[in-house]
N, C-alpha and C positions, 0 to 999 in steps of 0.2 A: 703524658697528655702537652698539647702547647701552653706555651706561656704569651703567646702574642702571635697578633699578625699584620704586617705591613702592607698587606694587600700582594700581588700576584703578577708578574708581568712576562709577555712573551716579545723578543726584539728580533726583528728580522727572521724568523723562525722560519727554516722549510723543512720539508720531508719528501725523500725521495725512496722509493720503494722496488727495487727489479727495474731499476732504470727509467720508471715512472714517478714523474711528482705529483703528490698527493697534495700538498699546501705548498705556498711560497709567498714570501716577501710580510710577514705575519707578524705585525705592532699591536699589540694589544693591552690596554691594562684592567685588571682589574679590584677595584677599590675595596677595602675591609667592608664588612655588613653590605654589600651592593648585592642582587640579583641579576645575572646577565644570562641573555639565552644567547646559542648560536642556533642561527635559523639559516635552511636553505635546502634546496632540494636533494634528493639521496644521490651519495657518491661526491659532493662538493668537497669534503675534506672535515667536517665538526665532529664527527668520532676521533680521526686521529689529531686533532688539535687535543679533545680532552685528554686521550691517553698520554700527550706531549707533557700537559700540567700536572698528571699523575704518576710521571714518571716511569709510565708503562712501555714509553717510545721515545728514544731515542731522536733529537732536532740532528738532522743532518748538515745543518746549517743554522747559526744563532743560537741565543741564549734563553734560559728559563731564570726568572728573577726571583725573590720574595724579600719584598725592600729592595734594597741595595746588594743584596747576598746572592751570589750568583747558585741557584741550584740544578744547575744543567745535567749534572751527573750525581745527584743524589740519586738514592732509590726510594721507590715507594712509602716504603715505609720511615723516611726520613722527611717525606714532604707535605705531614701534618694535614693529612687531606683523606675524606671520605669518599669513598665510591660507590653507586649504584648502577649495575650493570644493564643494559637490556637484558640479557638473560636472566639476572635476578644473580645467579650463580650461590643459590642458598644450599647449603647441603642436607645432602636428604636423608642421610643416617642420622641425625642431630634433629633433636625436637626444636620449636620455637624459639625458646629462653636459651637453649644451648649454641641455636646460631647466633642470637645478639651476643653472646659472651667472649664465644671464638678469638676477635682480634683481642681481646683483655688478656687472653693469656699471656701472651708474649711478655707482658708489663710487670709479672709475676707477683702479683694481687692478691690479698685473700680472697677466696671460696666468695665468703657472705659477700665482701667487695665487690664482685661481679658480677653478683647476684642482685646486690640492692641496684647497680647500675643498670643493668638488663631491664630490671622488672619497673625503675623509673621511665626508661625507654619507652617500654609497650604500653605503660599509661600514657603516654606522652601522644602514642599512634592509636589509645584508644582499641586495644588488641591485648591485655592483660591478661583478661579470661582464658587467653588460648595459649598462654605459656607453657603448657605439659603437653601440646600437640605436635604429633608427627606433619613433618612438614606436607608429606603429601595427603593431611586430611584438610588441611586448609584452603580457602578459596583462593583465585587470582589477585584481588585485592586486598587479603589478610598476607599475602606472601610478599606483597610491594610494599603493604607496611614493615612487616619482619626486617626486608632488603634496608629499607630506607635506618629501621632503628638500631641495625647490624653496623651500618656505615657510621652513624655518629657514636659508637660506643665509645671511641678514644677521644672523644671531644672535640673536632677536628675542627679548624676555622675554615674551613674551604671544602663543601661538600658537591662533589660533582656527579652529575647524573644525566647517564645516557638514555635518552627517550624511554624512561621507566613507565610510561602511561600508554608505551601505543598500543599494547595486546589486552586494552581493557575499554569495556562498551563508555560511551558519552559522559552519562553520568556518574560512576565511579570514577572517571578522568577527572572531572570538572571538582569533584568532592576531595580528590588524592593532592592534584596541583593545588587546590587551596589549602588543606591543611599544612603542604611543604611551604608556602608563602607564611602563613603563621608564625609556624615553627622556627622559620628562617628571621624573621623578627624579632620573636618572642628569644632565640638564643643570639644573635648577633651576628651570625656566619655568613660567609659569603657562599653563594652557592651560584654556579655554572650549569646551564641545563642546556644537552643539545636535542632539539625540536625540527621537524618540519611542519609544525602545526602553526600558523600565526595568530590564531587564536589565544593559542595556550601560551605564547611568546609575549604576545601583547597584554594578557590579562595577568599576568606574575611578573611580570621583569622591569626591573630600574631601567635598563639598557639592554639592547636588541643586537646584537652584530649579525646583519646579512653576509652570506658567505654563495659563494659561484664559482665553481672549476675550478676548487684549490685556494680560492684569491677571497679577500674582505671587501667588498661591495658599499659596503657603508655601515656605521655606527652611530647609535644614539636613543633617544627615547622614545618607544612607540610613536608617539604621537609625532614627530619628527621626521621617524621614517614615512610618514602618512603623507602629510602637508608638504614634506621639501625633500623629496627623492634627489639624490645624485647621479646617478647613473640608470642608462636604459632599462637593466634587470631590476634594480629596485621598483621603479615605475613601476614595470608589469608584474613582477612578483607581489609585491607587499600591495595587498588590497585587490589583486587579481584583475587587475584593470585590463579593458578592452588595448589593441594594439591596433592602427593603418598605418599605412605606407601613404606619404604625402609629398608634392613638391611644391614650391614656393616663386609664386610669380607675381607682380605688381603691389606686394603687400597684401596677398592672399593667399592661402595654403587652399591646394586641390588634390584630390584623393586622387592617389599616382592611377590605380588600375581604371577608374571611371572619368575621370576628367570632373569630378563633380565638388562644386563649393563646400567646402568645409569650415572655412573661416575667413573673413575679411580685417583689414585695418591689423594687421599682425604684426607685432615688433617682436623679432627672434633675438635671443639671447646671444646663440652661435650661428655661424654659418656654415652650411653644408658645402664643400668642397664640388659632390655630386649632385646638390642639388636636391638631395633624397633626406626625409626628415621621417622621425618614427612617433607617431601623434598617439598618447596615452589617455585614455579617460574611464572613468566608473561609471556603473550604469546609471548613477543618479543624473551624471553630465549631461543627459540627454535631453534637450528641447524640440518642439513640435517643429518648428520653422526651422529650413533650412533644405539644402539640394543632397544630403546624403541620401541613397537608397540601399534597403536591406531587404533579404526574403523571410518571414516569419518561417521560422521551421517547429518549435512549438512553446509552450509556457508554462511557467515557474511560480506559483502561487503562494509559498513559503516564504517567511519573516515578513520583513516592514513593507513591504511594496512588490507587489506582483511584476514578475520581469518577464520577456520575451527573448530565448536566445534566437537568432538570427544571423542569414548569412551575407557578409557583405564584401565586396570585392573578392571571394573567394573564401574567406574565413569565417570561421564564426565568432559571436561577438554576444552580450549581454545586455539588454538595454532594458531599465525600467519601461512597463507596460502604459506607454500612453494613449493607446489606442484600443479600447476596448472592444470596436467592431472589428478590430483586427484583418485591415485589408491585404489584399496580396502581395502587394510592397508598401513597405512603411518607407517615409521620408523625414527626415528629421536633421537635426543642427545639433551644435555643440556649445555649452556654456562655458566661454574659455575660460573662466576664474576658475574653475574646475579641472585644467584639461594641462599635461606636460608635453611640451614640445621638445625631443632631441633632435640636434644633426646628427645624422646616419653615419657612424664609423664601419 
């Protein structure tokens, strides 16, 4: 069992498989006692990074460090980490408590000590009454709890979670991710969670790493990613914002497809050589006065505010429904304090 944890870092890490670059130029720090989510679309390299941290995947370039110690060549058993796979990888021929005790066998502990540790973890996960149950007789949520208990058996200082809740229903998913956060705080361990679910990442994380196409787009607390996106991808992906293409003329932004005025008296932070700009806005950035036109398609009344899905310049966008009578064409403007403008690259 581990004696201390100085944090773990990835330094200029790249992974290439069969001639394809999976991740590149990754520099990340995971502080002791922190909860970090790797967030991004499928195929962006999240799980590959998790495997590099676990020692299951050797980087093609770069190094992995625990504190200042280079652990790139260390085996998974030498990494002081536990891991919960997306498939859980529980042993079907073992019952619940034997699954939890399995990692302890290599430590040559007395049988009673192993059992006491397993019971302690099952109690922490609220499934101690399931100890003798065969794995194929428990529910999906209970199996998730067994997998987490097993990952914690050797008292690791780093817990790696590869989308462990993706197959669960929404209520159970919320319950288990809350449990993980409570346990992480109680034990003082570091957790790295892979997820494509923004709500999940933003609810339980201290920091979120937004990834796209094998690279890190931005790292920061959830609130920072929402109010200060640094790239076009983060501006669109985080918060699921709408996107329209504009051009700039005489201090004003006009929609490229329609030449409609989007905003006047605009001060641009960066200038596009092609005079093309991407404008990102959430549904609540819409105001009734303005010249942007859209064709309503259908309504959505779930959530805090009724919304309209509309076609604008050939793309579908979501707007807060400020038009209860739903005209055939709606006209709107944007509250520019809630809008992000990027020079197209």
